[in-house]
N, C-alpha and C positions, 0 to 999 in steps of 0.2 A: 726572423732576420734581425741582425743587429745593425744599427745605423750609428756611425761615429759622430763626433762633435762637429764635423763639417757637412753632415748630411749625406755621407756616402754609405751605401749598403755594403757591409762586410761580406765577402763571399763565404758561404758555408764550407767548413773544413772537411766534411765527411759525406759528400754527395757524389753522384755519378759524373761522368765526363761532361755531358751536355750542361748540367747545372753548374759545374765548376767553370767551364768556359764562359757561359752566359753571366755567371756571378762576377767574374773578373772584368768582363766587358762593361757591365753596369757600374762596377766600382770605378773603372777608369773614365767612363762617361761622366759620372758624378764628380770625379776629380777635376776634369776640365771645367765643369760648371762652377765648382768652388774657386778655381784659380782665376776665373773671369768675372766672378760675382762682385757687384758693387763698384765696378769701374765705369768711368765715363768714356765718352767717345775718344777724347784725346789719349786717355790712358790705354785704351784698347789699340791705339795706333803707335804706342811707344815702342821704340827699338832700343837695343843695348849693344854695346861693342860695335863690331863691324857688320853685324847681321841686319838684314831688312825684315826679319821675322817679327811679327806682332801677335799679341793675344787675339786680336780680331782676325788676323790671318789664320791663326790656328782654328778658330771657330768655323770659318768659311771652308778651310781645307778639310777639316774633319766632317763637315756637313756634306761636302762633295764625296769624300771617301765613303761615308755611310750610304749615300745614294748609289754610288758606283758599284759597290760590292753586293749590297743586298737587292736593290731594285734592278740594276743593270746586269750584273754577272749571275746572281742566283736565279732571278726570274726572267732575265732577258727582256726587260722592259726598256722602251726608249727613254732617252734622257728627258727629264721633266724640268719645270721651272725651278730655279733660274738657269740651270745648266744648258737647256735646249736653245737658249737665245744667245749663247756665247759663241763668238768666232774664235774657236780654240786654236786655229792655225795662226791667227794674228796675235792672240793673247793666250799663250799656253799656260801661263801662271795666273789666269784670271781670278781664281778663288783667293789667291794670296793678294793680288793687286787690288781687288775690289774692296778689301778691308780698309784701304786708305780713303775711300769715298762713302762707303755705307755707314749708317749710324750704328751705334752699339745695339740698339733695340732691333734693328733689321738683321744684324748678324746673329744675335742670340735667337731671334725668331726662326731664321733659316736653319740654324743648327738644331733647334728643338723640333722643327717640322721634319727634318731629315732623320733624326733619331727615331721619332715616332713612326715614320714610314718604314724604317728598318725593322722596328719591333713588329709592325703589322706584316711586313713581307716575310719575316722569319716565321711567324705563326702560320701564315698561309703556306709557305714552302714545306713546313714540317708535315703537312697533311699528305704531300706527295712523295715523301722520302720513304725508303724501305723501312718497314717496322722493326726489322731485326737489327738495323744499324743506321738510324736516321742521320748520324753525323757522317756516314760514308756516302750518303746520297750526293750526286754531282750537280753542280750548277748547270743551268740551261745554256749559258753562254760560255764559250771557251776562249782560249788564247788563239792567236793565228796558227799555232802548231796543231790545233784541234783538241789539245788536252784541256780538260775541264777540272777546276778545283772542286774538292769536296766541301761540304758544309763545315766539316771539322777544320779544314785548311782556312776557310774564310773567317770563321770565328777566331781562330788562333791568330790569323793575320790582323784582325781588327784589334785584338788585345795588344798585340805588338805595336801597331800603329799608334794607338792611344798612349801606351806606356812610354814610347819614345818621345812623343810630342808633349806628354805631361812633364817630362824632364825639362823640355824647353820652357814650358809654362812656368815651372818653378823658378827658373832664372829670370824670366821676364817679369813675373809678379814681384819678385824680390827687388828688382831694379826700379820698379814703379813706386812701391810704397813700403818696402822692407818686409812684407809679409813672407814668412817662411813656413815650411812644413812639407811633409812628403808629397 
């Protein structure tokens, strides 16, 4: 595996579908880590233009997304800390709002915990997926329609989620200290 100058693992160019999807997910996880690296609490709360989005909010949002899709949807586990203590009806954007009060260390730690849980959940879920097409295996939890996403859909959605938000992270980081890069 090749790691770039920012510590991101480059996805292998000639591997199967699962390794390609996971490679890009790990690359985008590392991109978010890079974009939030070495920033203090105030910088993680910095906004730009008319947006209320912050890099700390991105860390908390993606921590929530990790837990939602891998622990919640894939394995049908109940919400865990800190998500299980949130009154989501009163504060539907809690993961974004919490970034204005949590420390940078707390936000980074929650994101790292959620990513590690996702890695462990993925490894566990692969054991119960069909051996002929593990990516075609369905999540244990479905949508209200009863339809359940495949592992393929979840991994691709996670790549999309990170890629989209890493674009936001690029703009926010540049507004904070001028640092640019993909």
